N, C-alpha and C positions, 0 to 999 in steps of 0.2 A: 628293500624286500629281495631276498634272493630266490634263487628257484627253487620250485618244489618238486624237482626232478629225482626220481630214485633211481641214483646209478652209483658207478663208481666214484671214489675221492675224486680221481683226476676229471672226472666228467661233471661233477658237480660245482668244483672249483672253476673249473673253464666256463661255466655256464654262469656261475656267480660273477666272474671276471667281466663276462660279456655283458651282460644286463647292467652292470654299473657303467662300463664304458659307454655303452649306447643311450643310458640315462644322462649320464653326464654329459655328453656331446649334445644331445637333444637340448638339455637345459641350458647350456652355455649358449648354443646357435640360438636358441629361443630370446633370450634375454639380448644377446648383441645386435639381432636382427629386428628387434621391436620397433625402433626408431625410424627402420624405410619406410614404413606405411605413410609416415608424417610426409614423406617425399614423393609418395604414389608408387614406391618401388616394391617389388618382390625381391625377396634374396637371390632367386636366378637372373632377374634383371640387373641387382647391383652388382653380381660377380661377373655378368657380362661387361657392363660399364667399367669396373674397375680393372678387368683384364684388357680391356682396349685403352683406357686411359692410361695403364703403364707400359704395355707392351706394342700400342699401336696397331695397325689395320693386319686384321688376320684372316686366315681363311675360315668360314662356318664350322666344319670339321676339327679344324683344330681347338677352338673357341668349346665346343662340345667335349673334347678329348678331358681339356685343362680343368672344366667345371663338372666333369663326370655327368653329362647330362644327356639325352639320348637325342639323336638327329630330330627327333618329331619332335620334342619337347624344346630344343632350342630353336626351332623353325617359328616356333609359338613365341617364344620370347622375343627372338628377334622382330617378329611381325608386330609385338604391341609395343618395343622400345621405338622403332622405326615411325609408326604412326604417331607416337608421342614427340617426335622430331629429336632422339636423342643418340639414334644410330644410322647408318645408311648402309644400304647392301648393293652391292655391284657384281655382276658375274666377271670373274677373270678373263680379261680380253686373249690372254693366251691359251687358256683351259676354260672353257664354256662349262665343266663340270663342276667347278670350284666359284663359291660364292665368298668374296671378300666383304668382311664386315668393318666400317669405321665409324669410330665415334665423331659426332658432330660437336660444333662451336656449344650449342646448348647442353650437351651432353656432359662437356668439359666444364661447364660453369655448374652444373649441378653436382658433378663429381667434388669439385672444389668445396662446396657447401655440405656435402654429406659426407666425406670422407674423415676429416678431422674428428667428428663426433663416432664415426663408427670406430676410428682406432682409440679413441679414448675409451668408447665402451670395452673394447678388446681388453685394454689394458687395466681397467678395472676389474674385470671378471679375471685374470690371468694373475695379479697380482697377490690373490690369496696364497699362490705358490711362492716360497724362495725361488732366488736365481737357481740354486742347484736343484730343487724341484721340477722347475720348467725345462731345465736343461735333460735332467732324466725322463721327464713325460716326452718332450721332444724325441728323444734317442729311443724311446720305447714304442712312440706313436709311427715314428719311420719304420723300425724293424717291424711292426705286425702291416702297415700299408705296404711294404715293399715284397712280403714274404710272398711265394710263388706256389700255389696249391696244387 
């Protein structure tokens, strides 16, 4: 379903593209993240674990920036992960304003179990596009994401 907005051709086309983009993204995210609940994880919790699993210990603010989450939301996500023994948080000894976040051994074990299925789900979703289409989509998404308004 496209827009019902009555405007210029350019406005209608932009709105139609925007609607299709947001619906496609939401649909793909829902399908690729569906299995996370089987492991007791939300998509945000998985995102934190994935960042720490691959990049190591990071300041809380940097994790927030990488995942595009507010600092308040990040605090809640980290509290729940810490309660479940999957991450630990410590004040930076050199600068008490910063909280360093690390993945625990239990978090690593969980990621080794969850990550292969997650990657397989993403591969299945994206494989409907040819290699050339994937490269085009990647380029277009980067162009949209890096534009400054």
